[in-house]
N, C-alpha and C positions, 0 to 999 in steps of 0.2 A: 520638184522641190519635195522634200520629205515632210510627212505629217507633223513630226515633232518640230521641225524648223518653221512650218507654217504657224503652228500653235504658239511657239515662243516669240516669233516675229510679231504676230497679231497682238499678243498680250503686251509686248514691249511698246508697240505703237499706242495701244489703249492707255498704258501707264503715262506716256507722254501727253496724250489728250487730257487725261484727268489732271495732270500737273499744270499744263498750260491754261486749262479752262478755268482755273481759279481767278485769273485776271483777264483772260481773252475769251470773248464769246465765240461760240461755234455756230456757223450757218448751215442748216440742213433744209431738206425739201419739205417734209410734212410731219404730221403728228406721230406716225409710226416710227419715224427716225428719232424723234425726241424720246419716245417711250423706250426704244432700244438702247439709246445712250444712257438713260436713267437706270435701266436694268444693269448696265455695265459699270455703274458707279460714278458716272459723270454728274457732278453736283452743281457746276457753275451755270452761267447763262447760256441758253441755247435758243437761237432765233430761227423760227420757221419762215422760209422764204415764200412759200405758197400761201399767201394771204391776199386780202383785197388790195393791199398796197403794191406799188410797182417795186421792182428790184432796186431801181435807182433811189427811190424815196427811202426804202429800208436802209440802204447803205449810207445815204445822206444823214439819216438820224443816228446811225451808229457812229459816224465820224465825230459827232458832237461829244460822245461819251468815251470813246475808245481810240487807241492808237493802232490797234491791229485786230484782225478777225481770223478765224480758222474756217476755211471753206471745206465742207465735208458733204458734198452732194454725191448722189449715187454715181456709179461708173457705167451706167447704161447710156444710150444715145441721148435721152432726154436730160439726164443728169450732167452729161458732158456739155451739152448746149447751155444749160443753166449755169454751170461752173464758169463758162467763158463770159456769160452776161454779168455774173457777179464780179468776176475779175475786172472786166471793163469798167463797171460802176465804181469799184474800189479805186482803180487808177484815176478815174475822172474826179473822184472826191479826195484824192491824195490820202487814202486809207491803206495802210500796209496790210497785206494778207499772207497767210501761211498756206501754201499749197503742198508743201513737203509731206505733211502728215497724211493727206489724202493719197498722194502718190505712193507712200510707203504702205499704207493700208491696202491699196489696190495690188501692189506687188505680192502681198501675202495671201490675198483672198480672191483674186480675179478669176481663177479657174473654178472656184466653188460657188461664189455668190456674185451678185451685181449691185447690191444695194446695202445701205446702212442698216435697215431694219432686220436683215438676215444675220448680222454679226453674232448676236447671242446664240442662235441655234447652231451656227457654224462652230463657235467655240465649244459648245456643249458636245457636239459630234466629234471634234478633234480631240477633246479631253478623253472622251470615251474610248476612242481608237488608241490613243497613247497609253491609257491605263490597261486596256486588255485588247490587243489587236485581233486575237483569234475570235473572241466573243463578238466584237464589233463587225467583223467580216461575216460571221454567221447571221447576225441581225440583218445585215443588208441582203443576204441571200433569202432569208425568211420573208423580208418585206417584199422582195421581188416575186416570190412564190404567191404571196397573198394578192399582190397587184395582178398577176397573171390570171389567177382564179376569178377575180372580179371582172376582168375584161373578156373572159370567155363566155 
């Protein structure tokens, strides 16, 4: 997938997240995920799943206030397991959930990042590459040279 396509796709998905989040809460893993989404302009309710309460209790309380939630856990092994636990809890509580947004985000970012908290940095990098591909390539080469010097 081309860089420009990744950037446009990721930004499109983020636009959908911002729009849907006006009425629908987003479920994420931790504090850093919340911070990342706030940096990306998400203003609605964001629920951290990694708290002292169980997943089932969190989903149960959300059912009282909402008809749907957006599941946006990381796409690493732990995030995948948590995603399935949230999904089962939603089904048990008859709470509708949106998994398409997560799948679309994974489609555009999977090769580059594995978590929600890395999205702002990825977007910044992709924008820099699209703006000036030659300069971005040279920056990567220079970064590698610096890293090589430090490891020697």
